[in-house]
Gaussian input, Z-matrix of N, CA and C with variables (Angstrom, degrees):
# hf/3-21g

backbone

0 1
 N
 C     1     B1
 C     2     B2     1     A1
 N     3     B3     2     A2     1     D1
 C     4     B4     3     A3     2     D2
 C     5     B5     4     A4     3     D3
 N     6     B6     5     A5     4     D4
 C     7     B7     6     A6     5     D5
 C     8     B8     7     A7     6     D6
 N     9     B9     8     A8     7     D7
 C    10    B10     9     A9     8     D8
 C    11    B11    10    A10     9     D9
 N    12    B12    11    A11    10    D10
 C    13    B13    12    A12    11    D11
 C    14    B14    13    A13    12    D12
 N    15    B15    14    A14    13    D13
 C    16    B16    15    A15    14    D14
 C    17    B17    16    A16    15    D15
 N    18    B18    17    A17    16    D16
 C    19    B19    18    A18    17    D17
 C    20    B20    19    A19    18    D18
 N    21    B21    20    A20    19    D19
 C    22    B22    21    A21    20    D20
 C    23    B23    22    A22    21    D21
 N    24    B24    23    A23    22    D22
 C    25    B25    24    A24    23    D23
 C    26    B26    25    A25    24    D24
 N    27    B27    26    A26    25    D25
 C    28    B28    27    A27    26    D26
 C    29    B29    28    A28    27    D27
 N    30    B30    29    A29    28    D28
 C    31    B31    30    A30    29    D29
 C    32    B32    31    A31    30    D30
 N    33    B33    32    A32    31    D31
 C    34    B34    33    A33    32    D32
 C    35    B35    34    A34    33    D33
 N    36    B36    35    A35    34    D34
 C    37    B37    36    A36    35    D35
 C    38    B38    37    A37    36    D36
 N    39    B39    38    A38    37    D37
 C    40    B40    39    A39    38    D38
 C    41    B41    40    A40    39    D39
 N    42    B42    41    A41    40    D40
 C    43    B43    42    A42    41    D41
 C    44    B44    43    A43    42    D42
 N    45    B45    44    A44    43    D43
 C    46    B46    45    A45    44    D44
 C    47    B47    46    A46    45    D45
 N    48    B48    47    A47    46    D46
 C    49    B49    48    A48    47    D47
 C    50    B50    49    A49    48    D48
 N    51    B51    50    A50    49    D49
 C    52    B52    51    A51    50    D50
 C    53    B53    52    A52    51    D51
 N    54    B54    53    A53    52    D52
 C    55    B55    54    A54    53    D53
 C    56    B56    55    A55    54    D54
 N    57    B57    56    A56    55    D55
 C    58    B58    57    A57    56    D56
 C    59    B59    58    A58    57    D57
 N    60    B60    59    A59    58    D58
 C    61    B61    60    A60    59    D59
 C    62    B62    61    A61    60    D60
 N    63    B63    62    A62    61    D61
 C    64    B64    63    A63    62    D62
 C    65    B65    64    A64    63    D63
 N    66    B66    65    A65    64    D64
 C    67    B67    66    A66    65    D65
 C    68    B68    67    A67    66    D66
 N    69    B69    68    A68    67    D67
 C    70    B70    69    A69    68    D68
 C    71    B71    70    A70    69    D69
 N    72    B72    71    A71    70    D70
 C    73    B73    72    A72    71    D71
 C    74    B74    73    A73    72    D72
 N    75    B75    74    A74    73    D73
 C    76    B76    75    A75    74    D74
 C    77    B77    76    A76    75    D75
 N    78    B78    77    A77    76    D76
 C    79    B79    78    A78    77    D77
 C    80    B80    79    A79    78    D78
 N    81    B81    80    A80    79    D79
 C    82    B82    81    A81    80    D80
 C    83    B83    82    A82    81    D81
 N    84    B84    83    A83    82    D82
 C    85    B85    84    A84    83    D83
 C    86    B86    85    A85    84    D84
 N    87    B87    86    A86    85    D85
 C    88    B88    87    A87    86    D86
 C    89    B89    88    A88    87    D87
 N    90    B90    89    A89    88    D88
 C    91    B91    90    A90    89    D89
 C    92    B92    91    A91    90    D90
 N    93    B93    92    A92    91    D91
 C    94    B94    93    A93    92    D92
 C    95    B95    94    A94    93    D93
 N    96    B96    95    A95    94    D94
 C    97    B97    96    A96    95    D95
 C    98    B98    97    A97    96    D96
 N    99    B99    98    A98    97    D97
 C   100   B100    99    A99    98    D98
 C   101   B101   100   A100    99    D99
 N   102   B102   101   A101   100   D100
 C   103   B103   102   A102   101   D101
 C   104   B104   103   A103   102   D102
 N   105   B105   104   A104   103   D103
 C   106   B106   105   A105   104   D104
 C   107   B107   106   A106   105   D105
 N   108   B108   107   A107   106   D106
 C   109   B109   108   A108   107   D107
 C   110   B110   109   A109   108   D108
 N   111   B111   110   A110   109   D109
 C   112   B112   111   A111   110   D110
 C   113   B113   112   A112   111   D111
 N   114   B114   113   A113   112   D112
 C   115   B115   114   A114   113   D113
 C   116   B116   115   A115   114   D114
 N   117   B117   116   A116   115   D115
 C   118   B118   117   A117   116   D116
 C   119   B119   118   A118   117   D117
 N   120   B120   119   A119   118   D118
 C   121   B121   120   A120   119   D119
 C   122   B122   121   A121   120   D120
 N   123   B123   122   A122   121   D121
 C   124   B124   123   A123   122   D122
 C   125   B125   124   A124   123   D123
 N   126   B126   125   A125   124   D124
 C   127   B127   126   A126   125   D125
 C   128   B128   127   A127   126   D126
 N   129   B129   128   A128   127   D127
 C   130   B130   129   A129   128   D128
 C   131   B131   130   A130   129   D129
 N   132   B132   131   A131   130   D130
 C   133   B133   132   A132   131   D131
 C   134   B134   133   A133   132   D132
 N   135   B135   134   A134   133   D133
 C   136   B136   135   A135   134   D134
 C   137   B137   136   A136   135   D135
 N   138   B138   137   A137   136   D136
 C   139   B139   138   A138   137   D137
 C   140   B140   139   A139   138   D138
 N   141   B141   140   A140   139   D139
 C   142   B142   141   A141   140   D140
 C   143   B143   142   A142   141   D141
 N   144   B144   143   A143   142   D142
 C   145   B145   144   A144   143   D143
 C   146   B146   145   A145   144   D144
 N   147   B147   146   A146   145   D145
 C   148   B148   147   A147   146   D146
 C   149   B149   148   A148   147   D147
 N   150   B150   149   A149   148   D148
 C   151   B151   150   A150   149   D149
 C   152   B152   151   A151   150   D150
 N   153   B153   152   A152   151   D151
 C   154   B154   153   A153   152   D152
 C   155   B155   154   A154   153   D153
 N   156   B156   155   A155   154   D154
 C   157   B157   156   A156   155   D155
 C   158   B158   157   A157   156   D156
 N   159   B159   158   A158   157   D157
 C   160   B160   159   A159   158   D158
 C   161   B161   160   A160   159   D159
 N   162   B162   161   A161   160   D160
 C   163   B163   162   A162   161   D161
 C   164   B164   163   A163   162   D162
 N   165   B165   164   A164   163   D163
 C   166   B166   165   A165   164   D164
 C   167   B167   166   A166   165   D165
 N   168   B168   167   A167   166   D166
 C   169   B169   168   A168   167   D167
 C   170   B170   169   A169   168   D168
 N   171   B171   170   A170   169   D169
 C   172   B172   171   A171   170   D170
 C   173   B173   172   A172   171   D171
 N   174   B174   173   A173   172   D172
 C   175   B175   174   A174   173   D173
 C   176   B176   175   A175   174   D174
 N   177   B177   176   A176   175   D175
 C   178   B178   177   A177   176   D176
 C   179   B179   178   A178   177   D177
 N   180   B180   179   A179   178   D178
 C   181   B181   180   A180   179   D179
 C   182   B182   181   A181   180   D180
 N   183   B183   182   A182   181   D181
 C   184   B184   183   A183   182   D182
 C   185   B185   184   A184   183   D183
 N   186   B186   185   A185   184   D184
 C   187   B187   186   A186   185   D185
 C   188   B188   187   A187   186   D186
 N   189   B189   188   A188   187   D187
 C   190   B190   189   A189   188   D188
 C   191   B191   190   A190   189   D189
 N   192   B192   191   A191   190   D190
 C   193   B193   192   A192   191   D191
 C   194   B194   193   A193   192   D192
 N   195   B195   194   A194   193   D193
 C   196   B196   195   A195   194   D194
 C   197   B197   196   A196   195   D195
 N   198   B198   197   A197   196   D196
 C   199   B199   198   A198   197   D197
 C   200   B200   199   A199   198   D198
 N   201   B201   200   A200   199   D199
 C   202   B202   201   A201   200   D200
 C   203   B203   202   A202   201   D201
 N   204   B204   203   A203   202   D202
 C   205   B205   204   A204   203   D203
 C   206   B206   205   A205   204   D204
 N   207   B207   206   A206   205   D205
 C   208   B208   207   A207   206   D206
 C   209   B209   208   A208   207   D207
 N   210   B210   209   A209   208   D208
 C   211   B211   210   A210   209   D209
 C   212   B212   211   A211   210   D210
 N   213   B213   212   A212   211   D211
 C   214   B214   213   A213   212   D212
 C   215   B215   214   A214   213   D213
 N   216   B216   215   A215   214   D214
 C   217   B217   216   A216   215   D215
 C   218   B218   217   A217   216   D216
 N   219   B219   218   A218   217   D217
 C   220   B220   219   A219   218   D218
 C   221   B221   220   A220   219   D219
 N   222   B222   221   A221   220   D220
 C   223   B223   222   A222   221   D221
 C   224   B224   223   A223   222   D222
 N   225   B225   224   A224   223   D223
 C   226   B226   225   A225   224   D224
 C   227   B227   226   A226   225   D225
 N   228   B228   227   A227   226   D226
 C   229   B229   228   A228   227   D227
 C   230   B230   229   A229   228   D228
 N   231   B231   230   A230   229   D229
 C   232   B232   231   A231   230   D230
 C   233   B233   232   A232   231   D231
 N   234   B234   233   A233   232   D232
 C   235   B235   234   A234   233   D233
 C   236   B236   235   A235   234   D234
 N   237   B237   236   A236   235   D235
 C   238   B238   237   A237   236   D236
 C   239   B239   238   A238   237   D237
 N   240   B240   239   A239   238   D238
 C   241   B241   240   A240   239   D239
 C   242   B242   241   A241   240   D240
 N   243   B243   242   A242   241   D241
 C   244   B244   243   A243   242   D242
 C   245   B245   244   A244   243   D243
 N   246   B246   245   A245   244   D244
 C   247   B247   246   A246   245   D245
 C   248   B248   247   A247   246   D246
 N   249   B249   248   A248   247   D247
 C   250   B250   249   A249   248   D248
 C   251   B251   250   A250   249   D249
 N   252   B252   251   A251   250   D250
 C   253   B253   252   A252   251   D251
 C   254   B254   253   A253   252   D252
 N   255   B255   254   A254   253   D253
 C   256   B256   255   A255   254   D254
 C   257   B257   256   A256   255   D255
 N   258   B258   257   A257   256   D256
 C   259   B259   258   A258   257   D257
 C   260   B260   259   A259   258   D258
 N   261   B261   260   A260   259   D259
 C   262   B262   261   A261   260   D260
 C   263   B263   262   A262   261   D261
 N   264   B264   263   A263   262   D262
 C   265   B265   264   A264   263   D263
 C   266   B266   265   A265   264   D264
 N   267   B267   266   A266   265   D265
 C   268   B268   267   A267   266   D266
 C   269   B269   268   A268   267   D267
 N   270   B270   269   A269   268   D268
 C   271   B271   270   A270   269   D269
 C   272   B272   271   A271   270   D270
 N   273   B273   272   A272   271   D271
 C   274   B274   273   A273   272   D272
 C   275   B275   274   A274   273   D273
 N   276   B276   275   A275   274   D274
 C   277   B277   276   A276   275   D275
 C   278   B278   277   A277   276   D276
 N   279   B279   278   A278   277   D277
 C   280   B280   279   A279   278   D278
 C   281   B281   280   A280   279   D279
 N   282   B282   281   A281   280   D280
 C   283   B283   282   A282   281   D281
 C   284   B284   283   A283   282   D282
 N   285   B285   284   A284   283   D283
 C   286   B286   285   A285   284   D284
 C   287   B287   286   A286   285   D285
 N   288   B288   287   A287   286   D286
 C   289   B289   288   A288   287   D287
 C   290   B290   289   A289   288   D288
 N   291   B291   290   A290   289   D289
 C   292   B292   291   A291   290   D290
 C   293   B293   292   A292   291   D291
 N   294   B294   293   A293   292   D292
 C   295   B295   294   A294   293   D293
 C   296   B296   295   A295   294   D294
 N   297   B297   296   A296   295   D295
 C   298   B298   297   A297   296   D296
 C   299   B299   298   A298   297   D297
 N   300   B300   299   A299   298   D298
 C   301   B301   300   A300   299   D299
 C   302   B302   301   A301   300   D300
 N   303   B303   302   A302   301   D301
 C   304   B304   303   A303   302   D302
 C   305   B305   304   A304   303   D303
 N   306   B306   305   A305   304   D304
 C   307   B307   306   A306   305   D305
 C   308   B308   307   A307   306   D306
 N   309   B309   308   A308   307   D307
 C   310   B310   309   A309   308   D308
 C   311   B311   310   A310   309   D309
 N   312   B312   311   A311   310   D310
 C   313   B313   312   A312   311   D311
 C   314   B314   313   A313   312   D312

   B1=1.4089
   B2=1.5475
   B3=1.3133
   B4=1.4585
   B5=1.5460
   B6=1.3099
   B7=1.4874
   B8=1.4857
   B9=1.3071
   B10=1.4409
   B11=1.5404
   B12=1.2922
   B13=1.4363
   B14=1.5221
   B15=1.3124
   B16=1.4551
   B17=1.5998
   B18=1.3323
   B19=1.4550
   B20=1.5195
   B21=1.2485
   B22=1.5332
   B23=1.4165
   B24=1.3764
   B25=1.5100
   B26=1.4574
   B27=1.3711
   B28=1.3939
   B29=1.4611
   B30=1.3466
   B31=1.4331
   B32=1.5702
   B33=1.2279
   B34=1.3973
   B35=1.5628
   B36=1.2958
   B37=1.4705
   B38=1.5608
   B39=1.3037
   B40=1.4605
   B41=1.5494
   B42=1.3324
   B43=1.4488
   B44=1.4797
   B45=1.2723
   B46=1.5354
   B47=1.5129
   B48=1.3162
   B49=1.4471
   B50=1.5347
   B51=1.3117
   B52=1.4008
   B53=1.5046
   B54=1.3509
   B55=1.4438
   B56=1.5352
   B57=1.2550
   B58=1.4479
   B59=1.5237
   B60=1.3388
   B61=1.4863
   B62=1.4904
   B63=1.3578
   B64=1.4179
   B65=1.4959
   B66=1.2937
   B67=1.4901
   B68=1.5209
   B69=1.3405
   B70=1.5152
   B71=1.5493
   B72=1.2707
   B73=1.5034
   B74=1.4687
   B75=1.3403
   B76=1.4370
   B77=1.4893
   B78=1.4113
   B79=1.3854
   B80=1.4724
   B81=1.3446
   B82=1.4734
   B83=1.5292
   B84=1.2846
   B85=1.4986
   B86=1.5096
   B87=1.3098
   B88=1.5194
   B89=1.4873
   B90=1.2951
   B91=1.4952
   B92=1.5123
   B93=1.3752
   B94=1.4307
   B95=1.4740
   B96=1.3248
   B97=1.3868
   B98=1.5881
   B99=1.2948
   B100=1.5126
   B101=1.5886
   B102=1.2853
   B103=1.5165
   B104=1.5313
   B105=1.3144
   B106=1.4729
   B107=1.5104
   B108=1.3096
   B109=1.5070
   B110=1.5425
   B111=1.3549
   B112=1.3976
   B113=1.5012
   B114=1.3096
   B115=1.4330
   B116=1.6100
   B117=1.3234
   B118=1.4433
   B119=1.4919
   B120=1.3279
   B121=1.5088
   B122=1.5788
   B123=1.3032
   B124=1.5049
   B125=1.5241
   B126=1.2825
   B127=1.5508
   B128=1.4809
   B129=1.3110
   B130=1.4145
   B131=1.5467
   B132=1.2939
   B133=1.3887
   B134=1.4963
   B135=1.3633
   B136=1.4223
   B137=1.5028
   B138=1.3982
   B139=1.4551
   B140=1.4814
   B141=1.3348
   B142=1.4426
   B143=1.5278
   B144=1.2675
   B145=1.4763
   B146=1.5419
   B147=1.2115
   B148=1.4882
   B149=1.4715
   B150=1.3756
   B151=1.5168
   B152=1.4687
   B153=1.2702
   B154=1.4926
   B155=1.4267
   B156=1.3801
   B157=1.4348
   B158=1.4468
   B159=1.3603
   B160=1.4488
   B161=1.4959
   B162=1.3238
   B163=1.4436
   B164=1.5102
   B165=1.3270
   B166=1.4550
   B167=1.5264
   B168=1.3308
   B169=1.4869
   B170=1.5262
   B171=1.3305
   B172=1.4820
   B173=1.5811
   B174=1.3577
   B175=1.4640
   B176=1.4773
   B177=1.3565
   B178=1.4832
   B179=1.5452
   B180=1.2944
   B181=1.4975
   B182=1.4736
   B183=1.3271
   B184=1.4648
   B185=1.5499
   B186=1.2874
   B187=1.4165
   B188=1.6506
   B189=1.3703
   B190=1.4306
   B191=1.4936
   B192=1.3576
   B193=1.4748
   B194=1.5075
   B195=1.3177
   B196=1.5026
   B197=1.4585
   B198=1.2658
   B199=1.4387
   B200=1.5392
   B201=1.3263
   B202=1.4494
   B203=1.5217
   B204=1.2783
   B205=1.4796
   B206=1.4807
   B207=1.2921
   B208=1.4454
   B209=1.5122
   B210=1.3135
   B211=1.4645
   B212=1.5107
   B213=1.3511
   B214=1.4760
   B215=1.4467
   B216=1.3206
   B217=1.4964
   B218=1.5413
   B219=1.3085
   B220=1.4690
   B221=1.5134
   B222=1.3813
   B223=1.4733
   B224=1.5165
   B225=1.2892
   B226=1.4563
   B227=1.5347
   B228=1.3468
   B229=1.4380
   B230=1.4632
   B231=1.3515
   B232=1.4641
   B233=1.5644
   B234=1.3365
   B235=1.4623
   B236=1.5392
   B237=1.2966
   B238=1.4916
   B239=1.4907
   B240=1.2993
   B241=1.5007
   B242=1.5042
   B243=1.3937
   B244=1.3880
   B245=1.5000
   B246=1.3893
   B247=1.4364
   B248=1.5637
   B249=1.2378
   B250=1.5209
   B251=1.5454
   B252=1.3091
   B253=1.4943
   B254=1.5111
   B255=1.3335
   B256=1.5115
   B257=1.4858
   B258=1.2737
   B259=1.5619
   B260=1.5327
   B261=1.3342
   B262=1.4902
   B263=1.5012
   B264=1.2837
   B265=1.4122
   B266=1.5438
   B267=1.2495
   B268=1.4849
   B269=1.5333
   B270=1.3753
   B271=1.4598
   B272=1.4794
   B273=1.3797
   B274=1.5107
   B275=1.5084
   B276=1.3006
   B277=1.4759
   B278=1.4773
   B279=1.3259
   B280=1.4282
   B281=1.4998
   B282=1.3758
   B283=1.3681
   B284=1.5700
   B285=1.3316
   B286=1.4337
   B287=1.5453
   B288=1.3435
   B289=1.4347
   B290=1.5529
   B291=1.3587
   B292=1.3945
   B293=1.5012
   B294=1.2244
   B295=1.4156
   B296=1.5460
   B297=1.3235
   B298=1.4748
   B299=1.5120
   B300=1.2853
   B301=1.3975
   B302=1.4847
   B303=1.2941
   B304=1.4630
   B305=1.5356
   B306=1.2887
   B307=1.4499
   B308=1.4667
   B309=1.3298
   B310=1.4520
   B311=1.5284
   B312=1.3275
   B313=1.4184
   B314=1.5137
   A1=106.14
   A2=119.78
   A3=125.40
   A4=106.64
   A5=113.54
   A6=118.62
   A7=111.46
   A8=119.06
   A9=124.16
   A10=108.56
   A11=116.51
   A12=117.30
   A13=109.15
   A14=116.55
   A15=121.39
   A16=108.97
   A17=114.03
   A18=115.85
   A19=114.42
   A20=115.51
   A21=118.35
   A22=112.39
   A23=116.37
   A24=122.30
   A25=114.74
   A26=121.32
   A27=122.56
   A28=112.12
   A29=117.86
   A30=122.28
   A31=108.34
   A32=118.33
   A33=122.24
   A34=110.55
   A35=118.91
   A36=120.82
   A37=105.08
   A38=112.05
   A39=117.75
   A40=106.18
   A41=117.12
   A42=125.64
   A43=105.25
   A44=113.95
   A45=121.94
   A46=110.75
   A47=114.41
   A48=118.62
   A49=110.52
   A50=119.66
   A51=123.16
   A52=108.33
   A53=117.79
   A54=120.45
   A55=112.75
   A56=115.53
   A57=121.77
   A58=111.77
   A59=117.88
   A60=120.72
   A61=109.85
   A62=119.51
   A63=120.55
   A64=110.96
   A65=117.82
   A66=123.59
   A67=110.79
   A68=116.03
   A69=122.37
   A70=108.14
   A71=118.82
   A72=118.19
   A73=110.50
   A74=120.18
   A75=123.02
   A76=113.54
   A77=118.72
   A78=125.19
   A79=112.01
   A80=118.76
   A81=120.15
   A82=112.53
   A83=115.61
   A84=118.31
   A85=111.90
   A86=114.35
   A87=118.19
   A88=113.49
   A89=118.08
   A90=120.57
   A91=113.34
   A92=121.51
   A93=120.13
   A94=113.06
   A95=123.00
   A96=123.58
   A97=110.22
   A98=116.38
   A99=119.08
   A100=108.92
   A101=119.77
   A102=118.11
   A103=109.26
   A104=114.78
   A105=120.89
   A106=105.93
   A107=113.77
   A108=121.67
   A109=107.97
   A110=111.83
   A111=118.35
   A112=109.81
   A113=118.83
   A114=123.37
   A115=110.32
   A116=120.53
   A117=124.20
   A118=112.67
   A119=117.23
   A120=120.13
   A121=110.26
   A122=117.25
   A123=119.55
   A124=110.26
   A125=114.38
   A126=114.36
   A127=109.29
   A128=113.59
   A129=125.69
   A130=107.03
   A131=120.25
   A132=124.51
   A133=110.45
   A134=117.02
   A135=121.24
   A136=107.42
   A137=115.46
   A138=121.35
   A139=108.53
   A140=114.94
   A141=122.73
   A142=106.55
   A143=116.91
   A144=123.75
   A145=113.28
   A146=121.31
   A147=128.39
   A148=107.61
   A149=113.07
   A150=120.90
   A151=105.40
   A152=115.24
   A153=122.23
   A154=108.86
   A155=120.89
   A156=122.61
   A157=115.35
   A158=121.00
   A159=127.38
   A160=110.91
   A161=119.60
   A162=123.07
   A163=114.85
   A164=119.03
   A165=125.55
   A166=111.85
   A167=118.33
   A168=120.10
   A169=111.17
   A170=114.70
   A171=115.44
   A172=111.94
   A173=116.25
   A174=117.93
   A175=110.70
   A176=118.52
   A177=124.68
   A178=109.92
   A179=115.37
   A180=118.83
   A181=113.88
   A182=117.25
   A183=121.19
   A184=110.41
   A185=118.66
   A186=121.96
   A187=112.46
   A188=113.98
   A189=123.40
   A190=114.03
   A191=116.96
   A192=122.44
   A193=111.21
   A194=117.26
   A195=122.89
   A196=107.73
   A197=122.59
   A198=127.53
   A199=110.71
   A200=117.91
   A201=119.59
   A202=108.60
   A203=115.55
   A204=122.08
   A205=113.19
   A206=116.91
   A207=122.40
   A208=108.60
   A209=115.02
   A210=123.79
   A211=106.00
   A212=113.28
   A213=119.35
   A214=112.75
   A215=117.92
   A216=125.75
   A217=103.96
   A218=115.84
   A219=124.30
   A220=109.52
   A221=114.33
   A222=118.24
   A223=109.62
   A224=116.50
   A225=121.89
   A226=111.05
   A227=119.22
   A228=122.28
   A229=112.66
   A230=122.68
   A231=124.14
   A232=109.33
   A233=117.10
   A234=124.04
   A235=110.03
   A236=115.56
   A237=122.96
   A238=114.27
   A239=118.59
   A240=122.24
   A241=106.70
   A242=114.92
   A243=122.17
   A244=115.05
   A245=114.58
   A246=119.41
   A247=110.99
   A248=119.87
   A249=126.24
   A250=106.73
   A251=114.64
   A252=118.29
   A253=108.93
   A254=112.23
   A255=119.23
   A256=108.27
   A257=112.64
   A258=121.76
   A259=105.60
   A260=114.27
   A261=120.11
   A262=105.91
   A263=120.01
   A264=127.67
   A265=114.40
   A266=114.85
   A267=117.84
   A268=105.96
   A269=110.16
   A270=119.33
   A271=108.53
   A272=116.90
   A273=119.77
   A274=107.55
   A275=111.85
   A276=117.88
   A277=108.92
   A278=120.20
   A279=125.27
   A280=106.94
   A281=119.76
   A282=118.46
   A283=106.56
   A284=114.74
   A285=121.07
   A286=114.69
   A287=115.63
   A288=121.14
   A289=111.51
   A290=119.58
   A291=121.97
   A292=111.76
   A293=119.45
   A294=125.06
   A295=110.21
   A296=118.34
   A297=115.91
   A298=108.25
   A299=116.75
   A300=126.21
   A301=111.11
   A302=117.87
   A303=120.05
   A304=111.01
   A305=116.12
   A306=122.75
   A307=107.60
   A308=118.05
   A309=126.84
   A310=114.77
   A311=114.75
   A312=121.49
   A313=115.38
   D1=138.72
   D2=-179.69
   D3=-72.09
   D4=141.82
   D5=174.62
   D6=-79.19
   D7=129.81
   D8=179.58
   D9=-82.01
   D10=134.14
   D11=177.74
   D12=-109.49
   D13=170.81
   D14=-178.85
   D15=-53.79
   D16=-42.04
   D17=-178.95
   D18=-62.25
   D19=-28.92
   D20=176.62
   D21=-66.87
   D22=-30.07
   D23=-175.95
   D24=-91.61
   D25=-22.36
   D26=-171.74
   D27=-146.23
   D28=127.12
   D29=177.81
   D30=-137.73
   D31=125.80
   D32=-179.44
   D33=-118.32
   D34=129.31
   D35=174.66
   D36=-118.73
   D37=127.06
   D38=-175.34
   D39=-112.26
   D40=137.47
   D41=170.08
   D42=-124.91
   D43=125.91
   D44=-178.67
   D45=-112.50
   D46=143.43
   D47=-179.31
   D48=-127.86
   D49=145.05
   D50=169.15
   D51=-97.79
   D52=120.50
   D53=179.67
   D54=-129.13
   D55=163.27
   D56=-179.11
   D57=-76.96
   D58=162.83
   D59=177.21
   D60=-64.80
   D61=-29.26
   D62=177.38
   D63=-69.27
   D64=-44.42
   D65=177.84
   D66=-58.91
   D67=-44.56
   D68=175.17
   D69=-57.45
   D70=-50.48
   D71=-178.94
   D72=-59.64
   D73=-40.33
   D74=178.44
   D75=-63.13
   D76=-42.34
   D77=176.27
   D78=-64.29
   D79=-48.54
   D80=177.40
   D81=-56.08
   D82=-42.21
   D83=178.62
   D84=-64.42
   D85=-40.88
   D86=177.17
   D87=-64.99
   D88=-35.18
   D89=-174.75
   D90=-95.82
   D91=-7.74
   D92=-174.35
   D93=-60.10
   D94=-30.61
   D95=-176.57
   D96=-73.24
   D97=-13.46
   D98=-179.65
   D99=-108.77
   D100=-2.28
   D101=-177.21
   D102=-117.59
   D103=153.52
   D104=171.93
   D105=-139.31
   D106=139.72
   D107=177.12
   D108=-70.38
   D109=139.90
   D110=172.01
   D111=-120.06
   D112=-170.71
   D113=-173.00
   D114=-62.21
   D115=-16.36
   D116=-178.73
   D117=-102.85
   D118=10.39
   D119=-174.23
   D120=-55.77
   D121=-37.19
   D122=-174.45
   D123=-120.39
   D124=32.96
   D125=-175.41
   D126=-79.39
   D127=162.16
   D128=-177.91
   D129=-109.74
   D130=133.47
   D131=175.60
   D132=-113.44
   D133=127.14
   D134=177.65
   D135=-115.10
   D136=133.72
   D137=179.16
   D138=-124.54
   D139=144.78
   D140=173.18
   D141=-133.63
   D142=113.04
   D143=-178.87
   D144=-93.37
   D145=138.09
   D146=-177.61
   D147=-102.99
   D148=150.27
   D149=176.74
   D150=-150.80
   D151=177.22
   D152=176.42
   D153=-84.88
   D154=167.44
   D155=176.79
   D156=-62.24
   D157=-18.43
   D158=177.36
   D159=-103.71
   D160=14.64
   D161=177.68
   D162=57.18
   D163=32.38
   D164=-176.55
   D165=-55.39
   D166=-46.20
   D167=-175.56
   D168=-60.94
   D169=-50.23
   D170=-176.13
   D171=-70.43
   D172=-30.87
   D173=177.39
   D174=-67.16
   D175=-39.84
   D176=177.65
   D177=-66.67
   D178=-41.61
   D179=178.80
   D180=-62.83
   D181=-38.28
   D182=179.81
   D183=-67.42
   D184=-22.07
   D185=-178.71
   D186=-79.75
   D187=-1.32
   D188=-179.63
   D189=52.68
   D190=59.62
   D191=-179.42
   D192=-71.21
   D193=167.25
   D194=173.50
   D195=-63.70
   D196=-40.69
   D197=-176.29
   D198=-124.92
   D199=133.54
   D200=173.72
   D201=-143.50
   D202=161.39
   D203=175.17
   D204=-144.46
   D205=155.15
   D206=176.31
   D207=-136.71
   D208=153.20
   D209=-179.82
   D210=-119.95
   D211=123.96
   D212=-176.63
   D213=-139.85
   D214=155.29
   D215=166.36
   D216=-110.80
   D217=137.49
   D218=-176.76
   D219=-133.72
   D220=134.06
   D221=169.91
   D222=-131.64
   D223=154.91
   D224=178.15
   D225=-103.39
   D226=5.46
   D227=177.96
   D228=-80.07
   D229=134.35
   D230=177.97
   D231=-62.61
   D232=-42.94
   D233=179.27
   D234=-126.70
   D235=82.87
   D236=-178.96
   D237=-51.29
   D238=133.98
   D239=173.67
   D240=-117.48
   D241=179.58
   D242=-179.42
   D243=-55.07
   D244=-34.38
   D245=-174.97
   D246=-102.63
   D247=18.23
   D248=179.56
   D249=-70.38
   D250=146.74
   D251=173.95
   D252=-80.97
   D253=127.08
   D254=176.79
   D255=-128.65
   D256=160.62
   D257=-173.82
   D258=-124.92
   D259=126.19
   D260=169.79
   D261=-90.30
   D262=125.38
   D263=-173.69
   D264=-126.91
   D265=127.96
   D266=170.59
   D267=-107.98
   D268=114.22
   D269=-178.03
   D270=-93.63
   D271=125.98
   D272=176.59
   D273=-121.21
   D274=144.89
   D275=-177.87
   D276=-137.73
   D277=133.95
   D278=176.82
   D279=-124.60
   D280=125.05
   D281=-178.76
   D282=-92.41
   D283=132.63
   D284=-179.86
   D285=-102.84
   D286=6.23
   D287=178.04
   D288=92.07
   D289=-10.97
   D290=-179.32
   D291=-113.30
   D292=13.71
   D293=-175.27
   D294=136.92
   D295=-133.79
   D296=179.82
   D297=-137.71
   D298=136.16
   D299=170.12
   D300=-104.28
   D301=122.40
   D302=-178.76
   D303=-109.53
   D304=130.83
   D305=171.72
   D306=-93.75
   D307=133.85
   D308=-168.68
   D309=-64.85
   D310=-152.83
   D311=-169.74
   D312=-79.74

């Protein structure tokens, strides 16, 4: 039996748009009947990305390779303290020619 990998179980395709403040207001009004705020509605996300001393990761990323990865630390605390929960994430991305597929943490 073939071993199932994380990629076999999860695939995310992201499409991002730049919109005006007016369009955002219209979208929020349109969707408000379908959305409810939870405890994370006004959370703050802090990211710290790591690289080599020669900036190898960002230089390779700017070359738009087929595969790229990033190493980051993320917290959702507005003012992180020594005992705050943080997440070490290895972000991996494989381009399939139709946009981007991101493999999770």
